[in-house]
C-alpha positions as CSV (number, residue, x, y, z in Angstrom):
1,M,107.9,151.1,63.4
2,D,105.8,148.2,62.1
3,L,104.0,145.8,64.4
4,R,103.5,142.2,63.4
5,I,101.4,139.3,64.9
6,F,103.4,136.3,65.1
7,I,101.8,133.0,66.2
8,E,103.0,129.5,67.3
9,P,99.9,127.2,66.2
10,Q,101.9,123.9,66.7
11,Q,101.3,124.5,70.5
12,G,97.6,123.9,69.8
13,A,95.5,125.7,67.3
14,S,93.2,124.8,64.6
15,Y,92.9,126.7,61.2
16,D,89.8,128.5,62.6
17,D,91.7,129.9,65.7
18,Q,94.4,131.1,63.2
19,F,91.9,132.7,61.1
20,R,90.2,134.6,63.8
21,M,93.3,136.0,64.8
22,A,94.4,137.1,61.5
23,Q,90.9,138.7,61.0
24,H,91.5,140.9,64.1
25,A,95.2,141.8,63.5
26,E,93.9,142.9,60.0
27,R,91.1,144.8,61.4
28,L,93.3,146.4,64.0
29,G,96.0,147.7,61.5
30,F,98.9,145.3,62.4
31,D,101.5,145.2,59.5
32,A,101.5,141.6,59.1
33,F,100.2,138.1,60.3
34,F,103.1,135.6,60.6
35,R,103.0,132.0,61.8
36,S,105.9,129.6,62.9
37,D,106.5,126.4,60.8
38,H,106.5,123.6,63.1
39,Y,104.9,120.2,63.3
40,L,105.4,119.2,67.1
41,V,104.4,120.9,70.2
42,M,107.2,122.3,72.4
43,G,107.2,121.9,76.2
44,D,104.1,121.0,78.1
45,G,100.8,120.5,76.3
46,D,99.3,118.0,74.0
47,G,99.2,120.3,70.9
48,L,95.5,119.3,70.2
49,P,94.1,119.4,67.5
50,G,97.4,118.8,66.0
51,P,99.7,120.5,63.7
52,T,98.6,122.7,60.7
53,D,100.8,123.1,57.6
54,S,102.0,126.6,57.3
55,W,101.7,127.1,53.5
56,V,98.2,125.3,53.3
57,T,97.2,127.7,56.2
58,L,98.6,130.8,54.4
59,G,97.0,130.0,51.1
60,A,93.6,129.9,52.8
61,L,94.3,133.2,54.8
62,A,95.3,134.8,51.6
63,R,91.8,134.3,50.2
64,E,90.1,135.3,53.5
65,T,91.9,138.5,54.1
66,S,92.7,141.6,51.8
67,S,95.3,144.0,53.2
68,I,97.6,142.4,55.9
69,R,100.8,140.9,54.8
70,L,101.3,137.0,55.5
71,G,104.4,134.9,56.0
72,T,106.5,132.3,58.0
73,L,109.0,132.9,60.8
74,V,110.5,130.8,59.7
75,T,110.1,127.8,57.2
76,A,112.6,125.1,57.7
77,A,114.7,124.4,54.8
78,T,114.6,120.6,55.9
79,F,110.7,120.5,55.5
80,R,110.3,121.0,51.7
81,L,112.1,120.6,48.4
82,P,113.1,124.1,47.0
83,G,111.6,123.6,43.6
84,L,108.1,122.7,45.2
85,L,108.6,125.4,47.9
86,A,109.0,127.8,45.0
87,I,105.8,126.9,43.5
88,S,103.7,127.0,46.7
89,V,105.1,130.4,47.6
90,A,104.4,131.8,44.2
91,Q,100.9,130.4,44.2
92,V,100.1,131.9,47.5
93,D,101.6,135.3,46.7
94,A,99.3,135.1,43.6
95,M,96.3,134.0,45.9
96,S,97.1,137.1,48.1
97,D,97.6,139.5,45.4
98,G,101.3,140.1,46.5
99,R,101.2,140.1,50.2
100,I,103.6,137.2,51.0
101,E,106.9,137.1,52.8
102,L,109.0,134.0,53.1
103,G,111.3,133.4,56.3
104,L,113.7,130.6,55.5
105,G,116.0,129.0,58.0
106,T,118.1,125.7,58.5
107,G,115.6,124.1,60.9
108,W,116.6,123.4,64.5
109,F,114.0,121.2,66.2
110,E,115.3,117.6,65.9
111,E,112.3,116.0,67.7
112,E,109.8,117.1,65.2
113,H,111.8,115.7,62.4
114,A,112.1,112.4,64.2
115,A,108.3,112.5,64.8
116,Y,107.4,113.0,61.3
117,G,110.2,111.1,59.5
118,I,112.0,114.3,58.3
119,P,115.9,113.8,57.8
120,F,117.8,116.1,60.1
121,P,121.5,116.3,59.1
122,P,124.2,118.0,61.2
123,V,124.1,121.8,61.4
124,G,126.8,122.3,58.8
125,E,125.0,120.4,56.3
126,R,121.7,122.3,57.1
127,F,123.4,125.6,56.3
128,D,124.7,124.0,53.0
129,I,121.1,123.0,52.3
130,L,119.6,126.4,53.2
131,T,122.2,128.0,50.9
132,E,121.1,125.8,48.0
133,Q,117.4,126.4,48.8
134,L,118.0,130.3,48.6
135,E,120.0,130.0,45.4
136,V,117.3,127.7,43.8
137,L,114.3,129.9,45.0
138,T,115.7,133.1,43.7
139,G,117.1,131.5,40.6
140,L,113.5,130.1,39.6
141,W,111.7,133.4,40.4
142,S,114.1,135.6,38.6
143,T,114.3,133.4,35.4
144,P,112.5,135.3,32.6
145,V,109.2,133.8,31.4
146,G,110.1,131.6,28.3
147,E,113.7,130.9,29.6
148,R,114.8,127.8,31.5
149,F,116.6,127.3,34.7
150,N,119.2,124.7,35.5
151,Y,121.1,124.3,38.7
152,Q,123.7,121.8,39.8
153,G,124.3,121.8,43.5
154,A,125.5,119.2,46.2
155,H,122.0,118.6,47.5
156,Y,119.7,119.8,44.5
157,Q,119.8,119.5,40.8
158,L,117.2,121.2,38.4
159,A,117.4,120.4,34.8
160,D,115.7,122.7,32.1
161,S,112.9,123.9,34.5
162,P,110.4,126.4,33.0
163,A,110.6,128.2,36.4
164,L,106.9,128.5,36.7
165,P,104.7,129.8,38.3
166,K,106.0,133.4,38.8
167,P,104.9,135.3,42.1
168,V,103.2,138.7,41.7
169,Q,106.0,140.3,43.8
170,S,109.4,140.5,42.1
171,P,111.2,139.6,44.2
172,V,109.2,138.1,47.0
173,P,110.7,139.4,50.2
174,L,113.0,136.9,51.9
175,I,113.6,137.0,55.7
176,V,116.8,135.4,57.1
177,G,117.1,135.1,60.9
178,G,119.1,134.0,63.7
179,S,122.1,135.1,65.8
180,G,124.9,132.9,64.1
181,P,128.0,134.9,63.9
182,K,129.3,134.2,60.3
183,R,127.1,132.2,57.8
184,T,123.9,133.7,59.0
185,P,125.2,137.3,58.3
186,A,126.6,136.2,54.9
187,L,123.4,134.6,53.8
188,A,121.3,137.6,54.9
189,A,123.5,140.0,53.1
190,R,123.4,137.9,49.8
191,F,119.7,137.1,49.8
192,A,117.4,138.8,52.3
193,A,115.4,141.8,52.3
194,E,114.9,141.5,56.0
195,Y,117.3,140.1,58.8
196,N,115.2,139.0,62.0
197,V,116.6,138.4,65.5
198,P,114.3,136.1,67.5
199,F,114.0,136.0,71.2
200,E,117.4,137.7,72.2
201,S,118.2,140.4,74.7
202,L,118.6,144.1,73.4
203,S,122.2,143.9,73.8
204,D,122.6,140.7,71.9
205,T,120.1,142.0,69.2
206,V,122.5,144.9,68.7
207,A,125.5,142.9,68.3
208,A,123.6,140.7,65.7
209,F,122.4,143.7,63.8
210,D,125.8,145.0,63.7
211,R,127.4,141.8,62.1
212,V,124.7,142.0,59.5
213,R,125.6,145.6,58.7
214,S,129.0,144.8,58.3
215,A,128.1,141.7,55.9
216,V,125.9,144.0,53.9
217,A,128.9,146.5,53.6
218,T,131.1,143.7,52.6
219,A,128.5,142.6,49.8
220,E,128.5,146.1,48.6
221,R,124.8,146.5,49.1
222,P,123.2,149.8,50.0
223,A,122.9,150.0,53.7
224,E,119.3,151.0,53.5
225,S,118.3,147.9,51.5
226,M,118.3,145.8,54.5
227,I,115.4,145.9,57.1
228,Y,116.1,145.0,60.7
229,S,113.7,143.3,63.0
230,A,113.3,141.3,66.1
231,A,110.7,138.8,67.4
232,Q,109.8,138.9,71.1
233,V,107.0,137.3,73.2
234,V,104.4,139.8,74.1
235,C,102.4,140.0,77.3
236,V,100.7,143.4,78.3
237,G,98.5,144.4,81.0
238,A,96.5,147.5,81.4
239,T,97.0,147.0,85.1
240,E,99.5,144.7,86.9
241,A,96.6,142.2,87.6
242,D,95.8,141.9,84.0
243,L,99.6,141.1,83.4
244,V,99.5,138.4,86.0
245,R,96.3,136.9,84.6
246,R,97.8,136.9,80.9
247,A,101.2,135.4,82.0
248,A,99.3,132.6,84.0
249,T,97.2,131.8,81.0
250,I,100.3,131.3,78.9
251,G,102.0,129.4,81.7
252,R,104.6,132.0,82.4
253,E,105.8,134.1,85.3
254,P,105.6,137.9,85.0
255,A,109.0,138.6,86.3
256,E,110.4,136.0,83.7
257,L,108.5,137.6,80.9
258,R,109.5,141.0,81.9
259,D,113.4,139.8,81.7
260,N,112.8,137.8,78.5
261,G,110.1,139.7,76.4
262,L,108.0,142.7,75.6
263,A,106.1,142.3,79.0
264,G,104.7,144.5,81.6
265,T,102.2,147.5,81.8
266,I,101.5,149.6,78.9
267,D,104.2,152.2,79.4
268,E,106.8,149.5,80.1
269,V,106.1,147.7,76.8
270,I,106.3,151.1,74.9
271,A,109.6,151.9,76.4
272,K,111.0,148.4,75.6
273,A,109.7,148.6,72.2
274,T,111.3,152.0,71.7
275,A,114.5,150.7,72.7
276,Y,114.5,148.1,70.2
277,R,113.6,150.8,67.5
278,E,116.4,153.1,68.7
279,A,118.9,150.0,68.1
280,G,117.8,149.9,64.5
281,A,114.6,147.7,64.3
282,T,112.2,149.0,62.2
283,R,109.8,145.9,62.7
284,L,108.7,144.0,65.7
285,Y,107.1,140.5,65.7
286,L,105.0,140.1,68.5
287,Q,104.6,136.6,69.7
288,V,101.1,136.1,70.8
289,L,100.7,132.8,72.6
290,D,96.9,133.0,73.6
291,L,94.9,133.1,70.5
292,A,91.8,133.4,72.2
293,D,92.6,136.6,74.0
294,F,91.5,139.1,71.5
295,E,91.3,141.8,74.0
296,H,95.2,141.6,74.4
297,V,95.8,142.3,70.7
298,E,93.4,145.2,70.7
299,L,95.0,146.7,73.8
300,I,98.4,146.6,71.9
301,A,96.8,148.0,68.9
302,T,95.0,150.9,70.6
303,E,97.5,151.8,73.5
304,I,101.0,150.9,72.2
305,M,100.9,150.9,68.4
306,P,100.2,154.8,68.3
307,H,103.4,155.5,70.2
308,L,105.5,153.6,67.7
């Protein structure tokens, strides 16, 4: 099972904070370093020093790391025009020598759209936008060099595009996530290399995986062509006192974290992660909320990763 570090820098993290955590994740052997794509702090806190753009950040990390995979969980389709996003992702993929993955979703956090003047249409329209963005991205990247790409959609129209630059990877792995019952499984089956279920219970994750497996079969894709993953907040203690201390630092209660995440002592977290693996998840995104606690990620790498 791949273990990936997943951070939420909109809660208050500079580029240097993210870089240091990415360095540690790479040194410790984690499979990937992913970040959210948000512009506004959630819940309590001032979010200082303020948001960082995900693709600017990943471009810099691409040059300052050498082996760890990098990506977003997930970029909002409302944030960027698909033609420009295709250029950014392809460029960062080249800068990393082919280590980029793109998670793309509808966008959901209305307050951040209002805070930065980003249009936020109704959910049905956002799904239409996401569908067209996936069509444009895959169309641009798959157009042979020397040929042109044209697209006529309700939201985007591209005329005589040279469809450049090309990413190093062909194709760039696309991640579609969420627990929607109809449109999400269909989009995952059509476009995604990976389907991710974020912050759901094990039973709800199993149900979501099953819906996507059915959609993959309907799309006549090979069953093994889809990667299934889950994202969970992580909080591990070598002792109960360590767990209590780490939970307090991120403003959470140990009992609540045990109910709603991969939290507990080492043996507890191994058992919970193993349950997700047995449910079909071959990757876990570990949401690390304290970017200064390097001992935490080292504990995970040395005491939990070998068992998975």
